[in-house]
N, C-alpha and C positions, 0 to 999 in steps of 0.2 A: 183675547186671552188675558187673564189677570195674572198679577205677579205670583199668587199662591199656586197656580196651576203650571208654573214653569219649573223645569228641573235645572240642576246646576249648569248643565251644558247649554241650555237655552238662554240662561242668565248671562253666561259668558259670550254667546253669540250676540245677544242684545248689546252688551257692553262694548264688544268689538265694533259693532255697527255704529254705535254713538261716537266712539273715539275715531273711527274712520271718517265720519262726517266732519267732526271738529278738525281733524288732521288735514283733510283735503281743503277745507275752507282756509286753514292757516297757510297752506302751500300756495293757494291761489293769491291770498293777500300778499305773501312774501314775493311772489313772482310779479305782482303789480308794482310793488315798491322798488324791486331791483330793476325791472325791465321796462315799465311804462314810462314814457316821456313826460317830463314835467310841463313842457310846451308842445302839445300834440300838433299844433298848426305848423310850427318849424319843422317837426319830425316828418310830417306828411309831405311838405313842399321841399325837404332836403335843404333848408336854409338854416344857418346858425349851427351852433354846437349842440350835439345830442346831450341832454341832461336828464338822468333818471329821476324818477318821481320822488325818491327819498331825498334827493338833493334840495328839494324845496323845504323840507323839514329842517335839514341841517343849516341851510342858509338862514331860516328864521330863528334857529337857536343862536346862531352867531350874532345876528342883529339884536336879539332881545337881552343876551346875557353877556356877551363879551365886552368889557369895559373900553371906553374910547381910548385909543393910543396903544392898546394891546395888539400883538400880532401872533397869528397861529403859524407854526412851522412844523414840518415833518422831519423827524430824525432819519427816516429810512423810506425807501420807495414803497414798502409794504403797508405803512401806517395808514395812508388814505384808504386803501382797500380794506383794512381792518375796520376802520370807521364806517365805511359804506356798508360792509356786511352786518356788523354789530347793530348799527342803526336799524337796518331792514328788519333784522330778527326781532328786535325790541318792539318796534312799532307794529310789526305784524301781529306779535303776541298781545299787545294792547287792544288793537282793533279786533282781534279774533276773540277776546275774552267773553264778550256777551254770547257768542255762538257756543263756546265752550261751556259757559254756565247754563245755557238753555239745554244742551244735550245731557248734561249731568242731572239736571233738574228732571228731564224726561225719563231718565234711567231709574232714578230713586223714587219718584212719585208713587208708582203702584205699591211700594212697600210701606207707605205711610198711612196713618189713620187720617180721617177726614179733618180733624182738628189740626193735625200736623201739616196736611196739604194746605190749609188756609194760611200757614205761616211761611210757606215756601216762596210764594211769589213776592210778598213783602220782603223776604230775606234777599232775594236776587235783586230786586229793585234798590233796595237800601244799601247793599254791599257795592252795587255797580255805581250808584250815585256818590257814595262816600269815597270809592276809589278815584272817581273823576275829580272830586273835590280835592282829594289828597294829591293828585297829579298836578292840578292847577296851582295848589298851595306850594308844592315843591318847586314848580317851574318859575312862578311869578315872585315868589318870596324867598324861599330857602336858597335855591341856586343863585339868584340874583344877588341876594345878601352876602353869600359866600364869597363872590369874587369882589364885591364892594369892600368887604372886610379885609381882604387880602391886599388890596391896592395900597393902603398907607405903608405897609411893610416893604412893599417893592420900592416905593419912592424913598423911604428911609434908607434902604440898603444901596440906594443910587444904582439900581439894577435896570437893565433894559427888559421891559416886559414882553419876552419872547415866549410864548406858551406852546408847549407840545400839543399838537392838534388831537392825538389819541387821548392824552390825560384830560384835556379840556372836555371833549364830549363824553368820555367815560364817567367822569365825576358828575356831569349833568344827568346822564342816564341812570346812574346809581342813586343820586339824590332824589330825583323826580320819582323813579320806580319804588324805591323804599318808602318815600313819603305816601304814595298811594296805598301800598300794602299796610303801613302803619295806621292809616285813617279807617281802614276796613276792620281793624281789630275789635273795636267795640261791638260790632255786629255779631262776631263770633262769640264774644263773652255773653252777650245777651241770649243767644241761642243756647249756649251751654247751660245757662242758668234756667231758661225756660224749659229745657228737656231734662232738667234736675240732674245734669251731669256734674255740674259745679253749683255749690250753694252761695248765696250772697254773704253768709256769715264767714265762709272761707276767704272771700276776698276782703272782707272788713278786718278779720283778724290779722291778715297778712298785708295790710294796705302799704305800710312803710316799705316792706320788702319789694312789693310790686312796683312802688313808685321808684325805688332805686333801680330796679331792673329796667323799667321803662326809660329812665334817665340815661342809663348806660347804652341802651339800644338807640336812643336819639343821638347820642354822641358818635356812634358807629355809622348811623345813617348819614349824618352831616359831616363828612371828613374835612378836617382843617378849618372848620367854621368857628371854632371857639365856643366858650360857654353861653355866649348870648344867643347864637344860632341854635344851640341845644335847647335852650329854654323856650325859644319861639315855637319849636316842634313839640316840646314836652307838654307845655300848658294846654293846648287844644286836645291832645291825645288823653291826658289825665281827665280833663272835663268830660269828654265823651265816654271814658271808661266809667267814671262815677255815675254818668247818666244812664249807661247800659245796665249797671248793677242796680241802680234805683228802679229802673223800668222792668227789669227781670224779676226783682223781688215782688213788685206790684203784680205782674203777671201771674206769678205763682200763687199769690194770695186770692187772686180772682178765680182760680181753679178750684180752691178748697171749697168743699160743699158747706153751705150755711147750715146752722142748726135747724133741725126740723121744728116747725112751729107747734105750739101746744104740747111740747114734751119737755121734761125736766132736763136740764143741762148736765145734771149730775149722774142720774141713773137711767134716763131715757124713757121713764114712765109717762104716760099721757097724763096732762094736767087737768083737762076737762074745764079750763077756765079758772082753776083754783089758784090761790096766791102761794100756797105751800103745796109741795109735792105729796100726794096721798100716799106714795110708796115709801120714800126716804125722809119725808118731813122737812126737807130743806126748803128755803125761799126760792121761788121760781125766778125773781128778778135779782 
């Protein structure tokens, strides 16, 4: 059954079905992160301490990002539980994002033209790839540089580097997550231009304002990182935005119908090979 033959109720049922699949897959991933043991062998043989799967990721974050000599501590008994739950929710959302994108794509595909359908798969692939690059960029560069940049100030203040465990992990999650989202922005800009919702001229006329807004956004994404960290994130996003606008403008030009051969470009009359138009008298070239 095609999209045109569906009534509103059937469209809603289809949407509910797609969202149900995405939700159940998210719940399944969340359960794995919350309950599955990081070391199944020890869990099966009942030896050692039970450690949930999410603890593997938290331990990796601590090893990769916590500067040497810094110590994590909990202000209260509920903080480790908060970190455990938030980490599971965030990681499950990241792992489930391809499934959510696929179900969304399957829902909207019937309503698109053949040319638009041809853009859908590249959109999903490119946005997923850029999100992954943004997450890796935020994890290995932004978050790491953030703590390195703060270390000299702790030493200058002669302070003992005791870091609240919730603040540490939440800053990492925020920085990495927002970096991933920021890196996907150029894909949406390209699609807006490609579908003629946004014109390249609008971007170019407001380039300075857009750059300022992007810089402010990068400052929000990288808390306490200072202007250097803001610029590290700002530059690649601006480069990708400019590239998206350039490619979007070229894609629009490629859609424009070329002038029909052997016709006057002024009045449209047939030339019949003549140098001057027999209708308006203007030069054909």
